[in-house]
N, C-alpha and C positions, 0 to 999 in steps of 0.2 A: 538562559536558565542555568542555575548553579545550585550546588548543595545536593541534599538527599531528596529523592522522589518519594513522596508519601502515598502509600496505597491505603485508601480509606473507603473504597467502594462508591465514590461519587464524583470525583473531579479529575480522574486520570485523562490525559490527552495523548494524542498520537506522538507529539513531540517528546513527551516524557517517556513513552515506550521506546522511541528511538534512542533516547539518552541512556536508558538502561541496557537495551539490546546491543547497541553498537559502540557506545561511548564508555561503557563500564560504570555508569552512574549507580550508586548504591540506592537501595530501596529501604523504606521503613514502614512498618504497619501502624496506621493511625489508631490511637486509643479508641476512638468511636467505632472503628471497624471491628476491633476485637470485642467491644461490648455488644455490638449487634450480633456477631457470630456466637457469643456466649448465650445470649438470650434465645436465639434460634435453636441452639443445641439443647437447651433445657426444655423448650417446647417440644422438640422432636422426641426426646426421651419419654415425655408424658403421652404424646400422641400414639406412638407405636404400642403402648400398653393397652390402648382402648379401641383402636381402629386400624384398618388397613392403610398402609403407606407404600406406594409403589417403590420397588427396589429395596425396601427395607424389610417389609413383611411379606413381599411377593417376589416372584421371578420377574424377568424383564422381557420386553418385546412380546412375542406370542405366548410367552410363559407368564404373562402378567396375572393370570387367574390362578396360578399355583401358589398356595400359601407356604411360607417358609417358617419353619420352627427352628429357632436358634439351638435348641437342645438336640433335636434330631438331625439337623444339618448345620453343624457349627462351622463348617468350611465353605458354606455357600458363597459368602462374599469373596473369599480368596479364590475360589474356583471361577467366579465371575470375572475377577481381575485377570486370572491366568488365561481364560478363554478369549478375552477381548484384546490382549496384548499381541495382536497378530498382524502388525503392519508389514508392508513390503516396499521394495524399490530402494532408491538411494536415501541416505540420511538427509533430513532437512537441514538447512544452514543453521550454524550455531546461533546467529542473531535471532532467527525465528524461534528457536527453542527458548532463548532467554525472554523474548517477547511473550511467548506462550505462558511461561511461568509467572511473569509479572501480571499479565492480564488475568490469569486464573486466581492469583492471590487477591487481586483487586475485586474481582467478581465475588469471591467468597466473603470478602470484608463487607459487601453490601448486605449480608445477613439473611439470605434466603435459602441457603442450602442445608443448614442444620448440622454441618459437620463439626467435629471436635475443634475448638478454637486453636489448639496447638498445631493442627494441620496447616493453618494459614501462616502461623509463625514459622513453621518448618519450610514452607514454600518461599517465604521472604528470605530466610537464611540460605536457601538453595540459590536464589537469585544472586545473592551477594557473594556466595562461595565461588562462583564460576564453574561449578561442577555441572555437567550436562548429561541428561538422560539420553538413552539411545532411542531416537524417534525417527520413524521412516515416513516417506512421502505419501504412500498410498494407504488409504483406509477410511477416509471420511467423505461423506457426500452432502454435507450441509445440515445434518441433523444431530450433530455432536461429533467432536474429534475423539471418538471412543478409543481407537487404537493408540493414538498419540498419548492420551492421558493415562490409559491403562499401562502402557509401557513406562511412562514416567513413575507411576505408583509402584510398579514392579521393581524399578531401580531403587526407589526410596525405601522399600521394605527389604531390599537385599536379595531379590530373586532373579534379577537381571543385572548385567554389568552396566556401569556407566559408560559413556562414550570413550573414556580413556582405558576401558577394559577392567577397571577395578570393580570388585563386588563388595560394596560397603553400605549396609543399611543406615539410614539417617532418621527414620520415623516408623513407628508401628501404627499402620493404618487399621482402624477398627473395621471389621467386616461389614458392619452396617453403613459405613461411610463410603464404601467403594463406588456405588453408582452415583451418589451425590457428588463425588469428586470428579468422576469421568464424564458426567453429563454436561458438557460445555463445549463451545466452539472456540476455545481460547487460542488454539494454534492458528486457526483460520483468521481470527480477529487480529492476532499479533502480526501475522504475515501481511494482512491487509493494511494495518497501521503503518508498517514500514513502507509498503508500496505507495500508499497515499502520500506519505511525506516526500518520497522521491518524485512522484508525479507532480506534486505541487511545485517543487523547485524547478522542474523542467518546464512546466507550463509557464511559470513566470519568466524563466530564461528565454523561452521562445519569443516572447514579445520584444525583448531586448535584441535578440539576434535579428528578428524581422525588421526592427528599426534600423539596424546597420545596413541591411539589404535595401531598405527604402532609400536611404541616403545615396547608396551606390547607383541607383537607377533614376534618381531625381523624381521620386514619386509625388503624387498629388495628395496634399493633406485635406483636400475638400471632402473626401469620403469619411473623414474622422470628425467632422465638425459636430458641435453639440446639437445644432439644429437637425442635422441628418439623423443623429442617433436617437434624439428624443422622439422622432417619428415612429420608432419601433423599440420601445424601452425595455428590452430584456436586461437583467442585472449584469450578466457576464459581458454581453456586447457593450453595454455602457462603460463598464470598468476597463475593458481593453481599449476602447476608443479614447477614454480619458487618459489612460496611461500613455498611449501613443502621442496624444497631443502634448503632454508634458515632456516626454522624451525628445520629440522632434523640435519643440520650441526651445528647449535648452541647447540642443545640438546645433540648431541653425540649419535651415533648408534653402535650397536653390529653387528658382521658379520651376514649376512642374513641367516635365518634358512632354506630357500627353494630356489630353482632355480627360481621359479615363485610363486608369491602370488595369492590368490583368487582375483576375480574381485574387491571386496570391497576396496582393496589397489592398485592392479596393474592398474585397469581402472579408478581410482579416478579422474585424470585430465580429462579424456574423458567424464565422466558422470557429475562430479561436474562443469566442465568448462562451459557447456551449461547453468547451473543455474546462474553462474556469468554473462554470456553474456545476459541472458534473463532479469535479474534484472537490469543490466545496460541499456538495451534497454528500459525497462519500465520507468526508470528514465529519459531517453532522451525524450520519448513521453510525460511524465508528464511536463517536462520543457516547451515544446511547448504548451501543453494544458492550463497550469496555466497562461501563459503570452500572450495567443492569444486573439485577438479581434474576437472571433468566434461567431459573432452576425449575426442574420438574421432578417431583412436586415442589412447589414453592412453600417454604415454611414461613408462615406469617406470625411473628411474635405479637403484633397488634391484634390480630384476629384469633390468636391461639389456635391455629388450625393449619392444615396442609391443603393446598389447592393443586390438583392435577391439571396440567395445562400444556399448551403448545409453544411456549416461549423459546424452546430449544431450536425452533425452525428459523432459519436465517434468510428468508426470502428478501427482506429489506436489504441486507448486506450484499447478497448475490446480485440483485438487480442494480444496486448502486455501483458495484464493481464492473458489471457488464456495461452499464451506461458510461462509466468513466473511460473504459477501454475503447468503446465505439467513438466517443467524442475525441479522444486523443488520436485515434487513427485519422480522423478527418483533418485535424489541425496539422498532423505530421505530413499528410498528403499535400497540404497547402505549402508547407516548408519546402517540400520537394519541387513544387511548382515554382516557388521563388528562386530556387537553385537553377532551374531551367532558364529563368529570366536573366540570371546573373552571367550565364555563359553565352548569352545571345547579344551580339554587337548592337542590334536594334535598340536595346534597352540601356546599355552601358556606354556605347560609343567606343568600346575597346575591341581588341581582337577576339575572334571566336575562342571560347573556352578560357578566356583571361590569359591567353598565352603571351609570352614575352621573349621567346627565343627565335630561332630561325623560322622561316615560312613552314607552315604545316605542323608547327609544334602543338602538342596536345594540351598543354596547360593543366587545367583541373578537369579535363573531360571525364576522367575516371570517377570523379565524385558523383556524377549522376548515376552511374552504374551501382556504386556502393549504396547510395541513398535509396535507389529503387529496390535493391536486394534487401536492405533493412526494412523498407516499407512493406515488402511482401511478407516478411516474417511478422511484422506488426499486424498486418491484415489477418494472418492466421491466428495470432494471439487474441485478436479483438473479437473473434467469433463468440457469440453468447453462450455461456455455460448453462444458463437457466432454461434453455430449450430442451434439456434432457429431463428424464424422470426415471424413477425406480420404485418398484414395489417389493418390500423386503419383509422378513420375519413372518412368513406365512400370512401375508396380507395385512398385518397389524400396522405396518408403517408404509403407507401407500402414496407418499409424495416426498420428493427431495429437492432442495434448492440448488445443490451442487456449488455452494459458496466456496468450498475448499478448492474446487477446480477453478472457480472465478478468481480467487486470490492468487493461486499459482500462475494463472495466465497473466494476471496483472504484473506480477513480479517478472515474468518472462518478457513482457512488453517494454520494460524500462530500458534495457540495453539497445533495443531496436530504435526506440524514440531518441535516445542519446545520439545514436549514430547519424540519424537523419539531421538532427539539429547541428551536429558537429560538421557535417558536410556543408550545410548552409553557412555556418560561421566561418569556416576556412575560406569559402569562396567570397563572402561579403568583405572580410578583412582584406583579402587580396585585391578585390575590385577597388576598394577605397584607396589602398596604397598605390595602385596603378594610376588612379585618377588624381593622386596628390591631394586627396580630400580627407580631412579629419573632422570629426564632430567637435563643435566649439566648446561645449561644456556638458555637465550633467552626467547621467548614468551611461549614455551612449559614448561619451568621451572616455569614461572609466573603462567601459567594456572594450572599446577599440584599443586603448593602451594596454590592457591586459592581454588581448588577443595578439597584438603585434609583438609583445614581449615573449609570449609563449610559443608563437608559430615561427617556423624557419623563414627568414626573410628572402631566401633565394627564390628567384622567379623562373629560372630555367627548368625544363622538364626534369623531374626527379620523383622518387617515391614519396607519397603523401601519407603513408600510414602513421608516421610519427606525429605529423600535424594533427591527424584525426584523434590520436590518443591524447595529445595535449589539449585539444579543443574539448573533448569529453570531460577531461579533468577540470576544465575551466567552467563548465556549465553550471555546477552548483553555486559558484560564486556569483555568476550573472543572475541566478534565480534567487539569491538571498533577499529576505525581506528588507 
């Protein structure tokens, strides 16, 4: 990917969000997006003159039945903004803030909010300026990131300081546009897009790391044969088995040491496949969410009307995030099981714990403890957020998806998953070195060469923390497409 990312309300991808949020890629507003926004804005002006439109001519939440007169209550929109900018906790990461701004600009370019078109241009300018609003972690439950976007708007109008402490207005937000701007899950979607990108790379890397472990224990390729996999044709399972067949065929294998391997190898397609499918599913949901005009009310230029609806509810996203975390936990547990095989002489023919020093040397014994510690944290992060519920605003809002919490837990899970895979990678590379075994060619050969170049070659007992740090740094390269 190169050049400018175009925000037009229809084609934004998670990879493009990552490019903006982390790599500093510039954004540009597509002419079509601006035209849609202008059309919706004109329709909105006409609608509010002749019918009730939630948040524009009425209060919000339980106050939805209260009619607002712009003459009698000219500060209603500003007061709504002030009252909702009440987040708490730590500041969210800068990359997530940038992702939020890009996602919200793209959503508004889909043309369903009816806000002034200049607001979208101001958001794109904000993305490119590098200036960050002050946005806190706590305040959303999956029915719109109200506090995050209200705080953003307060910074934009100059009532709250930016993250650098400066108080500098950049846009005059019309009071009637306040709810339309804030009624979005852009922060949650942005964070989920970053996490999905990271998970995808790690899930791909895991197959490569498992391939190195397979070579170290002389595993049996029989479990990965096409005939066995076609008997139970789940997409992810088939993809993982096919990838393993290619990796191992290129690398060159020895005769299998056992008639059947432990589950960490034999059931790898069946356990890792669901993680592949779950991350793919998350990506599909995010593509919809990032590009949807999920506005309430939806301003339809085609119908010349406003439709009050529930598209602000993110059950699809929350469930996809929960599913991805659960699937990743299972495949991480399988990586920890393979690590246990690597330190066992029965499987490698080497000394216990891949030791190479005097008798009773510990070798990589501690890696199992590190992996299990990380796996325990991963288990905690994998707990489903969607099992919660909340009834708010005097009963007017009686369900919540908790997608914001699901996205945060998914971000938390990344580091734990990296650590488990790094432990397996360090052990697999060491086992292959001790056996004098190198993959012949292909991706496993490349992975082995990168690992041996990055990891300390000394085999005597020593601290392994630097090895783990280097292995974690290496994982994205192993998971590159």
